NUVO-564315 format. One line per field, with one value per atom (N, C-alpha, C): atom name; residue number from 1; residue in three letters; x, y, z. Coordinates in nm, 3 decimals. Example, Ala and Ser with C-alpha at 12.3 -4.5 7.8 and 13.67 -1.06 7.14 Angstrom:
REM residues 2
atom	N, CA, C, N, CA, C;
seq	1, 1, 1, 2, 2, 2;
type	ALA, ALA, ALA, SER, SER, SER;
c1	1.319, 1.230, 1.320, 1.285, 1.367, 1.290;
c2	-0.569, -0.450, -0.330, -0.225, -0.106, 0.003;
c3	0.780, 0.780, 0.780, 0.708, 0.714, 0.787;
END
This chain:
REM residues 172
atom	N, CA, C, N, CA, C, N, CA, C, N, CA, C, N, CA, C, N, CA, C, N, CA, C, N, CA, C, N, CA, C, N, CA, C, N, CA, C, N, CA, C, N, CA, C, N, CA, C, N, CA, C, N, CA, C, N, CA, C, N, CA, C, N, CA, C, N, CA, C, N, CA, C, N, CA, C, N, CA, C, N, CA, C, N, CA, C, N, CA, C, N, CA, C, N, CA, C, N, CA, C, N, CA, C, N, CA, C, N, CA, C, N, CA, C, N, CA, C, N, CA, C, N, CA, C, N, CA, C, N, CA, C, N, CA, C, N, CA, C, N, CA, C, N, CA, C, N, CA, C, N, CA, C, N, CA, C, N, CA, C, N, CA, C, N, CA, C, N, CA, C, N, CA, C, N, CA, C, N, CA, C, N, CA, C, N, CA, C, N, CA, C, N, CA, C, N, CA, C, N, CA, C, N, CA, C, N, CA, C, N, CA, C, N, CA, C, N, CA, C, N, CA, C, N, CA, C, N, CA, C, N, CA, C, N, CA, C, N, CA, C, N, CA, C, N, CA, C, N, CA, C, N, CA, C, N, CA, C, N, CA, C, N, CA, C, N, CA, C, N, CA, C, N, CA, C, N, CA, C, N, CA, C, N, CA, C, N, CA, C, N, CA, C, N, CA, C, N, CA, C, N, CA, C, N, CA, C, N, CA, C, N, CA, C, N, CA, C, N, CA, C, N, CA, C, N, CA, C, N, CA, C, N, CA, C, N, CA, C, N, CA, C, N, CA, C, N, CA, C, N, CA, C, N, CA, C, N, CA, C, N, CA, C, N, CA, C, N, CA, C, N, CA, C, N, CA, C, N, CA, C, N, CA, C, N, CA, C, N, CA, C, N, CA, C, N, CA, C, N, CA, C, N, CA, C, N, CA, C, N, CA, C, N, CA, C, N, CA, C, N, CA, C, N, CA, C, N, CA, C, N, CA, C, N, CA, C, N, CA, C, N, CA, C, N, CA, C, N, CA, C, N, CA, C, N, CA, C, N, CA, C, N, CA, C, N, CA, C, N, CA, C, N, CA, C, N, CA, C, N, CA, C, N, CA, C, N, CA, C, N, CA, C, N, CA, C, N, CA, C, N, CA, C, N, CA, C, N, CA, C, N, CA, C, N, CA, C, N, CA, C, N, CA, C, N, CA, C, N, CA, C, N, CA, C, N, CA, C, N, CA, C, N, CA, C, N, CA, C, N, CA, C, N, CA, C, N, CA, C, N, CA, C, N, CA, C, N, CA, C, N, CA, C, N, CA, C, N, CA, C, N, CA, C, N, CA, C, N, CA, C, N, CA, C, N, CA, C, N, CA, C;
seq	1, 1, 1, 2, 2, 2, 3, 3, 3, 4, 4, 4, 5, 5, 5, 6, 6, 6, 7, 7, 7, 8, 8, 8, 9, 9, 9, 10, 10, 10, 11, 11, 11, 12, 12, 12, 13, 13, 13, 14, 14, 14, 15, 15, 15, 16, 16, 16, 17, 17, 17, 18, 18, 18, 19, 19, 19, 20, 20, 20, 21, 21, 21, 22, 22, 22, 23, 23, 23, 24, 24, 24, 25, 25, 25, 26, 26, 26, 27, 27, 27, 28, 28, 28, 29, 29, 29, 30, 30, 30, 31, 31, 31, 32, 32, 32, 33, 33, 33, 34, 34, 34, 35, 35, 35, 36, 36, 36, 37, 37, 37, 38, 38, 38, 39, 39, 39, 40, 40, 40, 41, 41, 41, 42, 42, 42, 43, 43, 43, 44, 44, 44, 45, 45, 45, 46, 46, 46, 47, 47, 47, 48, 48, 48, 49, 49, 49, 50, 50, 50, 51, 51, 51, 52, 52, 52, 53, 53, 53, 54, 54, 54, 55, 55, 55, 56, 56, 56, 57, 57, 57, 58, 58, 58, 59, 59, 59, 60, 60, 60, 61, 61, 61, 62, 62, 62, 63, 63, 63, 64, 64, 64, 65, 65, 65, 66, 66, 66, 67, 67, 67, 68, 68, 68, 69, 69, 69, 70, 70, 70, 71, 71, 71, 72, 72, 72, 73, 73, 73, 74, 74, 74, 75, 75, 75, 76, 76, 76, 77, 77, 77, 78, 78, 78, 79, 79, 79, 80, 80, 80, 81, 81, 81, 82, 82, 82, 83, 83, 83, 84, 84, 84, 85, 85, 85, 86, 86, 86, 87, 87, 87, 88, 88, 88, 89, 89, 89, 90, 90, 90, 91, 91, 91, 92, 92, 92, 93, 93, 93, 94, 94, 94, 95, 95, 95, 96, 96, 96, 97, 97, 97, 98, 98, 98, 99, 99, 99, 100, 100, 100, 101, 101, 101, 102, 102, 102, 103, 103, 103, 104, 104, 104, 105, 105, 105, 106, 106, 106, 107, 107, 107, 108, 108, 108, 109, 109, 109, 110, 110, 110, 111, 111, 111, 112, 112, 112, 113, 113, 113, 114, 114, 114, 115, 115, 115, 116, 116, 116, 117, 117, 117, 118, 118, 118, 119, 119, 119, 120, 120, 120, 121, 121, 121, 122, 122, 122, 123, 123, 123, 124, 124, 124, 125, 125, 125, 126, 126, 126, 127, 127, 127, 128, 128, 128, 129, 129, 129, 130, 130, 130, 131, 131, 131, 132, 132, 132, 133, 133, 133, 134, 134, 134, 135, 135, 135, 136, 136, 136, 137, 137, 137, 138, 138, 138, 139, 139, 139, 140, 140, 140, 141, 141, 141, 142, 142, 142, 143, 143, 143, 144, 144, 144, 145, 145, 145, 146, 146, 146, 147, 147, 147, 148, 148, 148, 149, 149, 149, 150, 150, 150, 151, 151, 151, 152, 152, 152, 153, 153, 153, 154, 154, 154, 155, 155, 155, 156, 156, 156, 157, 157, 157, 158, 158, 158, 159, 159, 159, 160, 160, 160, 161, 161, 161, 162, 162, 162, 163, 163, 163, 164, 164, 164, 165, 165, 165, 166, 166, 166, 167, 167, 167, 168, 168, 168, 169, 169, 169, 170, 170, 170, 171, 171, 171, 172, 172, 172;
type	MET, MET, MET, LEU, LEU, LEU, LEU, LEU, LEU, PRO, PRO, PRO, ILE, ILE, ILE, THR, THR, THR, ALA, ALA, ALA, ILE, ILE, ILE, LEU, LEU, LEU, ASN, ASN, ASN, ALA, ALA, ALA, SER, SER, SER, PRO, PRO, PRO, THR, THR, THR, ILE, ILE, ILE, LEU, LEU, LEU, LEU, LEU, LEU, ALA, ALA, ALA, LYS, LYS, LYS, ALA, ALA, ALA, GLY, GLY, GLY, VAL, VAL, VAL, ILE, ILE, ILE, GLN, GLN, GLN, LEU, LEU, LEU, ILE, ILE, ILE, PRO, PRO, PRO, LYS, LYS, LYS, LEU, LEU, LEU, PHE, PHE, PHE, THR, THR, THR, SER, SER, SER, VAL, VAL, VAL, VAL, VAL, VAL, ILE, ILE, ILE, PRO, PRO, PRO, LYS, LYS, LYS, GLU, GLU, GLU, VAL, VAL, VAL, HIS, HIS, HIS, ASP, ASP, ASP, GLU, GLU, GLU, ILE, ILE, ILE, ILE, ILE, ILE, ARG, ARG, ARG, LYS, LYS, LYS, PRO, PRO, PRO, GLU, GLU, GLU, GLU, GLU, GLU, GLU, GLU, GLU, LEU, LEU, LEU, ILE, ILE, ILE, ILE, ILE, ILE, ILE, ILE, ILE, ASN, ASN, ASN, GLN, GLN, GLN, LEU, LEU, LEU, ILE, ILE, ILE, TYR, TYR, TYR, LYS, LYS, LYS, LYS, LYS, LYS, GLN, GLN, GLN, ILE, ILE, ILE, THR, THR, THR, ILE, ILE, ILE, THR, THR, THR, LYS, LYS, LYS, LYS, LYS, LYS, PRO, PRO, PRO, THR, THR, THR, THR, THR, THR, LEU, LEU, LEU, LEU, LEU, LEU, ASP, ASP, ASP, GLN, GLN, GLN, MET, MET, MET, VAL, VAL, VAL, SER, SER, SER, GLU, GLU, GLU, ARG, ARG, ARG, LEU, LEU, LEU, GLY, GLY, GLY, VAL, VAL, VAL, GLY, GLY, GLY, GLU, GLU, GLU, LEU, LEU, LEU, ALA, ALA, ALA, VAL, VAL, VAL, ILE, ILE, ILE, SER, SER, SER, LEU, LEU, LEU, SER, SER, SER, LEU, LEU, LEU, LYS, LYS, LYS, VAL, VAL, VAL, MET, MET, MET, SER, SER, SER, GLY, GLY, GLY, GLN, GLN, GLN, LYS, LYS, LYS, ARG, ARG, ARG, GLU, GLU, GLU, VAL, VAL, VAL, LEU, LEU, LEU, ALA, ALA, ALA, ILE, ILE, ILE, LEU, LEU, LEU, ASP, ASP, ASP, ASP, ASP, ASP, LYS, LYS, LYS, PRO, PRO, PRO, ALA, ALA, ALA, ARG, ARG, ARG, ASN, ASN, ASN, LEU, LEU, LEU, ALA, ALA, ALA, THR, THR, THR, LEU, LEU, LEU, LEU, LEU, LEU, GLY, GLY, GLY, VAL, VAL, VAL, LYS, LYS, LYS, VAL, VAL, VAL, LEU, LEU, LEU, GLY, GLY, GLY, THR, THR, THR, LEU, LEU, LEU, GLY, GLY, GLY, VAL, VAL, VAL, LEU, LEU, LEU, VAL, VAL, VAL, LEU, LEU, LEU, ALA, ALA, ALA, LYS, LYS, LYS, LYS, LYS, LYS, ARG, ARG, ARG, ASP, ASP, ASP, LEU, LEU, LEU, LEU, LEU, LEU, ASP, ASP, ASP, SER, SER, SER, GLN, GLN, GLN, SER, SER, SER, ALA, ALA, ALA, LEU, LEU, LEU, GLU, GLU, GLU, SER, SER, SER, LEU, LEU, LEU, ASN, ASN, ASN, ARG, ARG, ARG, LEU, LEU, LEU, MET, MET, MET, ASN, ASN, ASN, PHE, PHE, PHE, GLY, GLY, GLY, GLY, GLY, GLY, PHE, PHE, PHE, PHE, PHE, PHE, ASP, ASP, ASP, PRO, PRO, PRO, PHE, PHE, PHE, LEU, LEU, LEU, ILE, ILE, ILE, GLU, GLU, GLU, LYS, LYS, LYS, THR, THR, THR, LYS, LYS, LYS, LEU, LEU, LEU, GLU, GLU, GLU, LEU, LEU, LEU, LYS, LYS, LYS, SER, SER, SER;
c1	0.084, 0.000, 0.089, 0.056, 0.131, 0.104, 0.208, 0.187, 0.110, 0.008, -0.072, 0.004, 0.116, 0.207, 0.246, 0.255, 0.315, 0.461, 0.550, 0.694, 0.740, 0.812, 0.863, 1.015, 1.076, 1.218, 1.305, 1.421, 1.525, 1.621, 1.710, 1.800, 1.896, 1.963, 2.065, 2.008, 1.901, 1.845, 1.796, 1.738, 1.688, 1.803, 1.909, 2.024, 2.092, 2.112, 2.179, 2.097, 1.965, 1.881, 1.880, 1.888, 1.898, 2.031, 2.140, 2.272, 2.278, 2.208, 2.207, 2.114, 2.038, 1.949, 1.819, 1.778, 1.654, 1.550, 1.573, 1.477, 1.340, 1.335, 1.207, 1.122, 1.181, 1.105, 1.023, 1.063, 0.994, 0.844, 0.802, 0.657, 0.587, 0.665, 0.605, 0.590, 0.652, 0.645, 0.536, 0.516, 0.430, 0.316, 0.204, 0.087, 0.116, 0.195, 0.225, 0.372, 0.440, 0.581, 0.595, 0.655, 0.665, 0.810, 0.852, 0.979, 0.946, 0.984, 0.960, 1.034, 0.975, 1.036, 1.177, 1.200, 1.333, 1.434, 1.391, 1.478, 1.502, 1.397, 1.412, 1.509, 1.498, 1.592, 1.736, 1.755, 1.888, 1.938, 1.847, 1.884, 1.922, 1.846, 1.871, 1.997, 2.051, 2.178, 2.295, 2.273, 2.380, 2.357, 2.434, 2.411, 2.460, 2.378, 2.415, 2.311, 2.356, 2.266, 2.147, 2.161, 2.049, 1.930, 1.958, 1.850, 1.748, 1.793, 1.703, 1.599, 1.643, 1.552, 1.453, 1.504, 1.418, 1.314, 1.357, 1.264, 1.161, 1.200, 1.104, 0.993, 1.031, 0.930, 0.838, 0.894, 0.813, 0.719, 0.772, 0.690, 0.575, 0.602, 0.499, 0.405, 0.427, 0.346, 0.356, 0.470, 0.495, 0.561, 0.618, 0.671, 0.614, 0.567, 0.508, 0.604, 0.615, 0.692, 0.593, 0.619, 0.529, 0.608, 0.557, 0.622, 0.587, 0.688, 0.664, 0.601, 0.527, 0.471, 0.581, 0.568, 0.659, 0.606, 0.691, 0.646, 0.744, 0.705, 0.791, 0.914, 0.897, 1.009, 1.126, 1.098, 1.204, 1.291, 1.228, 1.303, 1.378, 1.323, 1.384, 1.509, 1.513, 1.624, 1.700, 1.676, 1.738, 1.890, 1.947, 2.092, 2.152, 2.073, 2.126, 2.100, 1.998, 1.962, 1.965, 1.981, 1.976, 1.833, 1.822, 1.690, 1.611, 1.677, 1.608, 1.554, 1.634, 1.589, 1.470, 1.480, 1.367, 1.242, 1.258, 1.142, 1.076, 1.156, 1.101, 1.024, 1.082, 1.016, 0.890, 0.899, 0.781, 0.668, 0.701, 0.598, 0.540, 0.624, 0.574, 0.472, 0.503, 0.410, 0.278, 0.288, 0.167, 0.081, 0.145, 0.071, 0.010, 0.085, 0.033, -0.093, -0.098, -0.214, -0.335, -0.312, -0.422, -0.471, -0.416, -0.463, -0.459, -0.527, -0.537, -0.428, -0.354, -0.251, -0.121, -0.040, 0.088, 0.184, 0.275, 0.377, 0.513, 0.603, 0.737, 0.837, 0.923, 1.027, 1.149, 1.196, 1.315, 1.434, 1.507, 1.617, 1.738, 1.858, 1.980, 2.052, 2.038, 2.107, 2.062, 2.157, 2.124, 2.049, 2.097, 2.019, 1.876, 1.861, 1.726, 1.640, 1.697, 1.623, 1.579, 1.671, 1.640, 1.526, 1.532, 1.427, 1.293, 1.296, 1.172, 1.108, 1.190, 1.140, 1.084, 1.154, 1.108, 0.972, 0.948, 0.822, 0.713, 0.744, 0.645, 0.637, 0.737, 0.741, 0.820, 0.762, 0.834, 0.941, 1.056, 1.172, 1.224, 1.271, 1.338, 1.456, 1.568, 1.685, 1.702, 1.805, 1.834, 1.849, 1.924, 1.944, 1.813, 1.730, 1.599, 1.509, 1.523, 1.446, 1.486, 1.617, 1.662, 1.605, 1.609, 1.556, 1.406, 1.333, 1.189, 1.159, 1.235, 1.216, 1.242, 1.340, 1.370, 1.256, 1.208, 1.099, 0.971, 0.949, 0.829, 0.849, 0.962, 0.994, 1.009, 1.051, 1.082, 1.229, 1.308, 1.448, 1.475, 1.553, 1.599, 1.727, 1.777, 1.894, 2.014, 2.042, 2.159, 2.147, 2.033, 2.012, 2.020, 1.963, 1.966, 2.110, 2.189, 2.328, 2.410, 2.381, 2.448, 2.412, 2.287, 2.245, 2.316, 2.329, 2.401, 2.546, 2.611, 2.749, 2.759, 2.662, 2.663, 2.648, 2.564, 2.550, 2.684, 2.756, 2.885, 2.986, 2.981, 3.074, 3.045, 2.920, 2.882, 2.875, 2.944, 2.954, 2.854, 2.791, 2.702, 2.786, 2.780, 2.857, 2.763, 2.778, 2.690, 2.774, 2.719, 2.785, 2.818, 2.942, 2.980, 2.891, 2.849, 2.759, 2.627, 2.576, 2.449, 2.462, 2.576, 2.599, 2.598, 2.667, 2.671, 2.532, 2.459, 2.321, 2.235, 2.250, 2.173, 2.209, 2.337, 2.379, 2.313, 2.308, 2.244, 2.096, 2.030, 1.886, 1.862, 1.952, 1.934, 1.964, 2.048, 2.081, 1.970, 1.891, 1.789, 1.666;
c2	-0.118, 0.000, 0.125, 0.221, 0.346, 0.432, 0.504, 0.599, 0.719, 0.768, 0.881, 1.012, 1.019, 1.132, 1.177, 1.307, 1.362, 1.387, 1.323, 1.344, 1.444, 1.546, 1.648, 1.641, 1.606, 1.575, 1.690, 1.701, 1.793, 1.717, 1.791, 1.732, 1.628, 1.663, 1.573, 1.436, 1.430, 1.298, 1.224, 1.296, 1.232, 1.168, 1.242, 1.191, 1.077, 1.095, 0.990, 0.861, 0.875, 0.754, 0.685, 0.763, 0.704, 0.632, 0.695, 0.632, 0.503, 0.503, 0.385, 0.276, 0.309, 0.210, 0.188, 0.288, 0.270, 0.380, 0.470, 0.578, 0.523, 0.409, 0.351, 0.306, 0.304, 0.268, 0.385, 0.507, 0.625, 0.622, 0.596, 0.591, 0.474, 0.376, 0.264, 0.294, 0.404, 0.442, 0.546, 0.637, 0.753, 0.762, 0.817, 0.834, 0.922, 1.024, 1.121, 1.161, 1.171, 1.211, 1.329, 1.436, 1.559, 1.608, 1.656, 1.727, 1.866, 1.970, 2.105, 2.125, 2.204, 2.229, 2.282, 2.368, 2.424, 2.315, 2.214, 2.101, 2.016, 1.992, 1.914, 1.983, 2.116, 2.191, 2.171, 2.165, 2.142, 2.001, 1.904, 1.764, 1.743, 1.802, 1.774, 1.845, 1.936, 1.999, 1.903, 1.796, 1.699, 1.579, 1.568, 1.459, 1.325, 1.264, 1.136, 1.031, 0.907, 0.799, 0.782, 0.828, 0.818, 0.902, 1.003, 1.089, 1.008, 0.904, 0.817, 0.754, 0.702, 0.637, 0.739, 0.856, 0.961, 1.002, 1.022, 1.062, 0.954, 0.826, 0.717, 0.725, 0.754, 0.766, 0.886, 0.992, 1.109, 1.074, 1.007, 0.967, 0.876, 0.785, 0.693, 0.760, 0.889, 0.968, 0.917, 0.854, 0.812, 0.925, 1.020, 1.143, 1.258, 1.361, 1.477, 1.596, 1.673, 1.797, 1.912, 1.996, 2.106, 2.233, 2.343, 2.472, 2.519, 2.565, 2.611, 2.750, 2.783, 2.918, 3.017, 3.141, 3.245, 3.299, 3.303, 3.344, 3.443, 3.500, 3.588, 3.511, 3.382, 3.297, 3.308, 3.313, 3.323, 3.445, 3.557, 3.681, 3.680, 3.614, 3.613, 3.529, 3.417, 3.323, 3.287, 3.357, 3.319, 3.325, 3.404, 3.412, 3.294, 3.227, 3.118, 2.979, 2.967, 2.835, 2.839, 2.722, 2.712, 2.718, 2.738, 2.745, 2.618, 2.503, 2.375, 2.358, 2.389, 2.377, 2.469, 2.593, 2.686, 2.635, 2.577, 2.524, 2.411, 2.321, 2.209, 2.260, 2.354, 2.406, 2.484, 2.572, 2.650, 2.561, 2.463, 2.373, 2.288, 2.246, 2.170, 2.251, 2.378, 2.464, 2.481, 2.498, 2.514, 2.387, 2.272, 2.145, 2.120, 2.152, 2.133, 2.214, 2.334, 2.420, 2.378, 2.298, 2.266, 2.123, 2.039, 1.899, 1.844, 1.734, 1.675, 1.572, 1.533, 1.433, 1.500, 1.425, 1.474, 1.502, 1.595, 1.630, 1.602, 1.550, 1.518, 1.573, 1.664, 1.721, 1.631, 1.584, 1.499, 1.592, 1.624, 1.719, 1.664, 1.692, 1.656, 1.777, 1.893, 2.014, 2.059, 2.069, 2.098, 2.231, 2.343, 2.467, 2.457, 2.387, 2.369, 2.283, 2.178, 2.091, 2.171, 2.252, 2.332, 2.429, 2.499, 2.595, 2.524, 2.413, 2.338, 2.297, 2.245, 2.202, 2.321, 2.433, 2.555, 2.598, 2.577, 2.616, 2.509, 2.399, 2.295, 2.188, 2.185, 2.083, 1.963, 1.846, 1.725, 1.695, 1.645, 1.626, 1.484, 1.432, 1.303, 1.318, 1.259, 1.266, 1.140, 1.139, 1.025, 0.897, 0.903, 0.783, 0.738, 0.833, 0.800, 0.728, 0.761, 0.691, 0.544, 0.517, 0.377, 0.303, 0.366, 0.303, 0.278, 0.374, 0.358, 0.245, 0.238, 0.129, -0.006, -0.013, -0.140, -0.173, -0.076, -0.099, -0.142, -0.092, -0.126, -0.251, -0.321, -0.448, -0.431, -0.312, -0.294, -0.327, -0.331, -0.373, -0.467, -0.572, -0.654, -0.590, -0.642, -0.581, -0.574, -0.682, -0.686, -0.584, -0.579, -0.482, -0.339, -0.314, -0.180, -0.138, -0.230, -0.198, -0.177, -0.255, -0.236, -0.099, -0.060, 0.072, 0.183, 0.165, 0.262, 0.274, 0.160, 0.163, 0.235, 0.213, 0.283, 0.434, 0.474, 0.616, 0.676, 0.604, 0.654, 0.660, 0.561, 0.557, 0.663, 0.708, 0.805, 0.947, 0.975, 1.113, 1.157, 1.066, 1.106, 1.140, 1.265, 1.310, 1.324, 1.232, 1.231, 1.222, 1.268, 1.261, 1.114, 1.085, 0.946, 0.880, 0.958, 0.904, 0.861, 0.944, 0.914, 0.789, 0.772, 0.653, 0.528, 0.533, 0.418, 0.386, 0.490, 0.472, 0.407, 0.454, 0.399, 0.253, 0.220, 0.079, -0.010, 0.035, -0.044, -0.065, 0.041, 0.031, -0.061, -0.059, -0.144, -0.291, -0.316, -0.455, -0.520, -0.439, -0.497, -0.544;
c3	0.000, 0.000, 0.000, -0.085, -0.093, 0.029, 0.074, 0.182, 0.124, 0.194, 0.143, 0.155, 0.085, 0.095, -0.046, -0.065, -0.186, -0.156, -0.231, -0.215, -0.322, -0.278, -0.369, -0.363, -0.477, -0.480, -0.528, -0.466, -0.510, -0.601, -0.668, -0.768, -0.709, -0.603, -0.548, -0.510, -0.429, -0.399, -0.523, -0.618, -0.740, -0.818, -0.839, -0.913, -0.838, -0.707, -0.629, -0.624, -0.608, -0.605, -0.742, -0.849, -0.983, -0.999, -0.955, -0.964, -0.881, -0.769, -0.683, -0.735, -0.840, -0.900, -0.826, -0.745, -0.667, -0.691, -0.785, -0.810, -0.848, -0.912, -0.953, -0.833, -0.713, -0.593, -0.540, -0.572, -0.520, -0.551, -0.677, -0.703, -0.633, -0.586, -0.513, -0.365, -0.321, -0.180, -0.152, -0.247, -0.222, -0.323, -0.278, -0.363, -0.483, -0.459, -0.564, -0.552, -0.667, -0.669, -0.765, -0.715, -0.792, -0.792, -0.909, -0.920, -0.972, -0.897, -0.949, -1.082, -1.171, -1.301, -1.287, -1.189, -1.166, -1.132, -1.058, -1.025, -1.149, -1.227, -1.350, -1.445, -1.455, -1.539, -1.493, -1.363, -1.306, -1.339, -1.330, -1.356, -1.502, -1.593, -1.736, -1.788, -1.710, -1.750, -1.733, -1.657, -1.632, -1.724, -1.831, -1.927, -1.872, -1.791, -1.732, -1.770, -1.771, -1.813, -1.718, -1.594, -1.500, -1.544, -1.624, -1.674, -1.754, -1.821, -1.899, -1.807, -1.694, -1.599, -1.542, -1.507, -1.452, -1.556, -1.680, -1.785, -1.816, -1.803, -1.823, -1.717, -1.593, -1.486, -1.511, -1.567, -1.603, -1.717, -1.819, -1.934, -1.892, -1.798, -1.749, -1.649, -1.625, -1.531, -1.388, -1.355, -1.217, -1.138, -1.212, -1.154, -1.235, -1.165, -1.230, -1.219, -1.327, -1.325, -1.305, -1.205, -1.173, -1.150, -1.204, -1.180, -1.040, -0.969, -0.833, -0.834, -0.729, -0.720, -0.681, -0.722, -0.678, -0.546, -0.446, -0.313, -0.253, -0.143, -0.065, -0.018, 0.004, 0.046, -0.050, -0.179, -0.280, -0.256, -0.228, -0.208, -0.076, 0.025, 0.157, 0.166, 0.098, 0.119, -0.008, -0.116, -0.243, -0.240, -0.149, -0.141, -0.066, 0.014, 0.097, 0.040, -0.041, -0.095, -0.247, -0.305, -0.450, -0.501, -0.632, -0.697, -0.673, -0.682, -0.663, -0.523, -0.423, -0.284, -0.258, -0.307, -0.291, -0.359, -0.478, -0.550, -0.473, -0.417, -0.339, -0.218, -0.146, -0.026, -0.062, -0.161, -0.202, -0.250, -0.333, -0.384, -0.271, -0.177, -0.061, 0.017, 0.040, 0.114, 0.038, -0.094, -0.175, -0.171, -0.189, -0.190, -0.051, 0.053, 0.190, 0.213, 0.157, 0.181, 0.098, -0.008, -0.098, -0.096, -0.009, -0.007, 0.134, 0.152, 0.285, 0.311, 0.207, 0.231, 0.273, 0.340, 0.389, 0.274, 0.296, 0.198, 0.261, 0.181, 0.228, 0.128, 0.173, 0.087, 0.095, -0.020, -0.024, -0.052, 0.054, 0.050, 0.125, 0.076, 0.149, 0.206, 0.142, 0.182, 0.321, 0.415, 0.555, 0.574, 0.515, 0.532, 0.476, 0.365, 0.308, 0.399, 0.453, 0.546, 0.669, 0.721, 0.840, 0.812, 0.698, 0.664, 0.644, 0.571, 0.548, 0.682, 0.771, 0.902, 0.980, 0.976, 1.043, 0.991, 0.861, 0.798, 0.810, 0.879, 0.902, 0.794, 0.707, 0.601, 0.653, 0.641, 0.680, 0.576, 0.622, 0.536, 0.548, 0.434, 0.431, 0.335, 0.370, 0.284, 0.201, 0.120, 0.033, 0.114, 0.222, 0.304, 0.368, 0.405, 0.462, 0.363, 0.234, 0.131, 0.127, 0.137, 0.139, 0.258, 0.375, 0.497, 0.482, 0.429, 0.409, 0.310, 0.202, 0.104, 0.169, 0.256, 0.327, 0.422, 0.497, 0.592, 0.522, 0.399, 0.323, 0.238, 0.260, 0.190, 0.039, -0.005, -0.146, -0.174, -0.068, -0.075, 0.041, 0.015, 0.127, 0.183, 0.295, 0.360, 0.267, 0.198, 0.111, -0.003, -0.068, -0.177, -0.126, -0.008, 0.049, 0.081, 0.137, 0.168, 0.040, -0.063, -0.192, -0.251, -0.239, -0.287, -0.209, -0.079, 0.003, -0.043, -0.071, -0.119, -0.253, -0.341, -0.470, -0.449, -0.354, -0.324, -0.282, -0.199, -0.152, -0.267, -0.355, -0.468, -0.573, -0.581, -0.685, -0.631, -0.526, -0.482, -0.379, -0.310, -0.202, -0.080, -0.036, 0.080, 0.198, 0.292, 0.408, 0.534, 0.643, 0.773, 0.805, 0.843, 0.873, 0.979, 1.080, 1.182, 1.120, 1.029, 0.961, 0.874, 0.810, 0.728, 0.816, 0.929, 1.019, 1.075, 1.111, 1.161, 1.053, 0.930, 0.818, 0.795, 0.802, 0.784, 0.888, 1.013, 1.118, 1.089, 1.044, 1.013, 0.894, 0.796, 0.678, 0.707, 0.808, 0.843, 0.925, 0.995, 1.086, 1.010;
END
């Protein structure tokens, strides 16, 4: 059963989950999966083979591309956060105000996570997606740990404590 949550993804988690070979699990976890247009524009600038998988999910309508609303938030924090992070947070706030289901911003950037949390947006990072997929039996322990290793090999920079905590959760 899908979690009644709209997941709104930023570029880094999207690319890393694609590189780890688990991006196709996102639509199996959440009722709705959205990438802001600004984030998609950022992703397509990187000519990587993972883009094919992401675009297939978009073509199959398992991921939706949506333009974010322009808000006062953009003017307030545009110097501290990237366009993609702002788009994820702004769109999360808009979706939260217009629907009864929960919204989850998939962000790795610490300042963006902090701002989203301050604004009442629930946040999950790339490593949290792996843990959730394991808990929902979409990945077994071995596959989840292999995905984590691929994340580390493909440039995922995470706090060493968080990596160890994630390994323990994936082994259980």
